[in-house]
Residue frames relative to the residue before (quaternion, step in Angstrom):
aa qw qx qy qz dx dy dz
X 1.0000 0.0000 0.0000 0.0000 0.00 0.00 0.00
X 0.4193 -0.7202 0.4967 0.2426 3.60 -0.82 0.98
X 0.4942 -0.6496 0.4935 0.3004 3.53 -1.09 0.77
X 0.5483 -0.5994 0.4664 0.3500 3.55 -1.14 0.66
X 0.5309 -0.6342 0.4424 0.3467 3.59 -0.98 0.75
X 0.4663 -0.6666 0.5126 0.2747 3.53 -1.12 0.75
X 0.3740 -0.7624 0.4746 0.2315 3.62 -0.41 1.14
X 0.6288 0.5332 -0.3443 0.4491 3.60 1.09 -0.61
X 0.6385 0.4923 -0.3195 0.4979 3.57 1.06 -0.73
X 0.6143 0.5385 -0.3433 0.4634 3.59 1.09 -0.68
X 0.6236 0.5326 -0.3370 0.4624 3.59 1.02 -0.76
X 0.6532 0.5033 -0.3075 0.4748 3.55 0.95 -0.87
X 0.6590 0.5067 -0.3091 0.4620 3.60 0.92 -0.88
X 0.6469 0.5047 -0.3224 0.4721 3.59 1.00 -0.76
X 0.6218 0.5369 -0.3341 0.4621 3.58 1.06 -0.73
X 0.6583 0.4993 -0.3033 0.4747 3.56 1.00 -0.84
X 0.6336 0.5159 -0.3204 0.4793 3.57 1.07 -0.75
X 0.6406 0.5227 -0.3077 0.4710 3.56 1.00 -0.86
X 0.6368 0.5249 -0.3173 0.4672 3.58 1.01 -0.82
X 0.6418 0.5265 -0.3154 0.4598 3.56 0.98 -0.85
X 0.6874 0.4742 -0.2809 0.4730 3.58 0.88 -0.95
X 0.6608 0.5048 -0.3151 0.4573 3.59 0.89 -0.87
X 0.6643 0.5141 -0.2999 0.4522 3.58 0.96 -0.86
X 0.7117 0.4260 -0.2449 0.5020 3.58 1.13 -0.65
X 0.5039 -0.6761 0.4130 0.3442 3.58 1.27 -0.02
X 0.4730 0.6516 -0.4539 0.3816 3.59 1.20 0.45
X 0.0375 -0.8687 0.4937 -0.0158 3.54 0.58 1.23
X 0.5634 0.6239 -0.3858 0.3801 3.58 1.16 -0.51
X 0.6607 0.5138 -0.3070 0.4530 3.62 1.14 -0.51
X 0.5567 0.6678 -0.3796 0.3162 3.59 1.16 -0.47
X 0.6177 0.5586 -0.3593 0.4210 3.61 1.01 -0.69
X 0.6575 0.5010 -0.3092 0.4702 3.57 0.97 -0.84
X 0.6375 0.5156 -0.3279 0.4693 3.59 0.98 -0.81
X 0.6474 0.5156 -0.3181 0.4624 3.60 0.95 -0.87
X 0.6436 0.5147 -0.3267 0.4628 3.60 0.99 -0.78
X 0.6446 0.5065 -0.3197 0.4752 3.58 0.98 -0.81
X 0.6447 0.5162 -0.3185 0.4652 3.59 0.97 -0.88
X 0.6614 0.5117 -0.3110 0.4516 3.60 0.89 -0.92
X 0.6344 0.5283 -0.3305 0.4574 3.58 1.03 -0.77
X 0.6543 0.4980 -0.3129 0.4753 3.58 0.96 -0.83
X 0.6607 0.5119 -0.3100 0.4532 3.58 0.87 -0.94
X 0.6340 0.5544 -0.3259 0.4295 3.58 1.05 -0.75
X 0.7039 0.4495 -0.2579 0.4857 3.57 1.20 -0.48
X 0.5540 0.6319 -0.3897 0.3767 3.60 1.24 -0.20
X 0.5359 -0.6009 0.4715 0.3598 3.57 -1.17 0.51
X 0.6376 -0.5590 0.3636 0.3858 3.62 -1.12 0.56
X 0.7617 0.2026 -0.1190 0.6038 3.57 1.11 -0.69
X 0.3295 -0.7695 0.5081 0.2027 3.59 -0.52 1.13
X 0.5619 -0.5821 0.4506 0.3774 3.58 -1.17 0.47
X 0.6292 -0.5840 0.3732 0.3518 3.53 -1.12 0.71
X 0.6593 0.5511 -0.3241 0.3956 3.62 0.96 -0.75
X 0.6741 0.4797 -0.3122 0.4668 3.64 1.20 -0.20
X 0.3268 0.7886 -0.4739 0.2161 3.57 1.28 0.10
X 0.6945 0.4725 -0.2965 0.4544 3.60 0.77 -0.96
X 0.6260 0.5271 -0.3377 0.4650 3.60 1.04 -0.72
X 0.6718 0.4874 -0.2973 0.4719 3.59 0.94 -0.86
X 0.6237 0.5259 -0.3433 0.4653 3.59 1.05 -0.69
X 0.6504 0.4975 -0.3117 0.4820 3.59 0.99 -0.81
X 0.6335 0.5236 -0.3290 0.4650 3.58 1.00 -0.78
X 0.6516 0.5078 -0.3151 0.4672 3.60 0.98 -0.82
X 0.6545 0.4980 -0.3117 0.4759 3.60 0.97 -0.81
X 0.6259 0.5281 -0.3327 0.4677 3.56 1.05 -0.74
X 0.6432 0.5146 -0.3225 0.4663 3.59 0.99 -0.78
X 0.6134 0.5287 -0.3485 0.4720 3.60 1.06 -0.64
X 0.6471 0.5052 -0.3098 0.4797 3.57 1.04 -0.78
X 0.6047 0.5376 -0.3509 0.4713 3.59 1.07 -0.71
X 0.6408 0.5267 -0.3201 0.4577 3.57 0.92 -0.90
X 0.6467 0.5154 -0.3147 0.4659 3.59 0.96 -0.85
X 0.6613 0.4995 -0.3085 0.4669 3.59 0.93 -0.87
X 0.6462 0.5074 -0.3240 0.4690 3.58 1.00 -0.76
X 0.6376 0.5092 -0.3268 0.4769 3.59 1.03 -0.72
X 0.6272 0.5209 -0.3319 0.4745 3.58 1.04 -0.73
X 0.6535 0.5112 -0.3071 0.4661 3.56 0.95 -0.87
X 0.6287 0.5244 -0.3258 0.4728 3.55 1.03 -0.79
X 0.6529 0.5145 -0.3085 0.4624 3.56 0.93 -0.89
X 0.6408 0.5149 -0.3238 0.4683 3.61 0.96 -0.84
X 0.6514 0.5151 -0.3104 0.4626 3.56 0.98 -0.87
X 0.6595 0.4990 -0.3121 0.4675 3.59 0.93 -0.85
X 0.6370 0.5114 -0.3299 0.4731 3.59 1.00 -0.74
X 0.6455 0.5146 -0.3158 0.4678 3.58 0.98 -0.84
X 0.6476 0.5087 -0.3191 0.4691 3.58 0.97 -0.82
X 0.6248 0.5348 -0.3304 0.4632 3.57 1.06 -0.73
X 0.6503 0.5077 -0.3119 0.4712 3.57 1.01 -0.78
X 0.6291 0.5210 -0.3308 0.4727 3.57 1.03 -0.77
X 0.6576 0.5040 -0.3127 0.4645 3.59 0.91 -0.89
X 0.6450 0.5135 -0.3191 0.4675 3.58 0.99 -0.81
X 0.6470 0.5118 -0.3192 0.4664 3.60 0.95 -0.82
X 0.6396 0.5161 -0.3299 0.4645 3.59 1.00 -0.76
X 0.6491 0.5082 -0.3220 0.4656 3.59 0.94 -0.86
X 0.6440 0.5200 -0.3148 0.4646 3.56 1.00 -0.85
X 0.6611 0.5025 -0.3088 0.4638 3.58 0.91 -0.89
X 0.6406 0.5072 -0.3285 0.4738 3.59 0.98 -0.78
X 0.6311 0.5369 -0.3320 0.4508 3.58 1.02 -0.76
X 0.6514 0.4907 -0.3143 0.4859 3.57 0.97 -0.77
X 0.6302 0.5434 -0.3302 0.4456 3.57 1.02 -0.77
X 0.6580 0.4982 -0.3060 0.4744 3.58 1.00 -0.79
X 0.6644 0.5084 -0.3281 0.4386 3.59 0.94 -0.79
X 0.6285 0.5105 -0.3426 0.4765 3.60 1.07 -0.63
X 0.6461 0.5258 -0.3254 0.4475 3.56 0.98 -0.83
X 0.6627 0.5252 -0.3221 0.4257 3.62 1.01 -0.65
X 0.6910 0.4466 -0.3021 0.4814 3.63 1.12 -0.38
X 0.5369 0.5975 -0.4183 0.4239 3.59 1.25 0.02
X 0.3566 -0.7398 0.5236 0.2266 3.57 -0.53 1.09
X 0.5552 -0.6111 0.4297 0.3657 3.59 -0.95 0.76
X 0.8442 0.1054 -0.1195 0.5118 3.54 -0.78 1.08
X 0.6400 0.5374 -0.3274 0.4408 3.58 1.24 -0.07
X 0.6939 -0.4619 0.3416 0.4341 3.58 -1.30 0.00
X 0.5770 -0.5756 0.4603 0.3520 3.52 -1.28 0.49
X 0.1516 -0.7742 0.6102 0.0729 3.57 -0.88 0.97
X 0.1934 -0.7829 0.5839 0.0935 3.57 -0.56 1.16
X 0.1024 -0.8186 0.5649 0.0196 3.57 -0.54 1.19
X 0.4258 0.7378 -0.4476 0.2721 3.60 1.19 0.27
X 0.5966 0.5914 -0.3658 0.4007 3.64 1.16 -0.35
């Protein structure tokens, strides 16, 4: 008969999986992992046994690393959004400069060459 899985080891494994996904920017998988973690936590006793202390400490450290990866991902996203905004401003600036060389009622003059 197979032994029942250790829920504390499962928590640690889920944390490592979450870290892998967060580090790779696969954020769509994180909600499912969080739901699995919450289900496991809901079944745990209020006070864990002493022998799982090291596993829980590793799980907590892994969660801190997940938080760091999520903050890094957020920072990358904000930087990317800043680049998009800058590109839009630049494009609008070019659009205005072309409009200023168009004589009123006259043909479009392309000065980009």
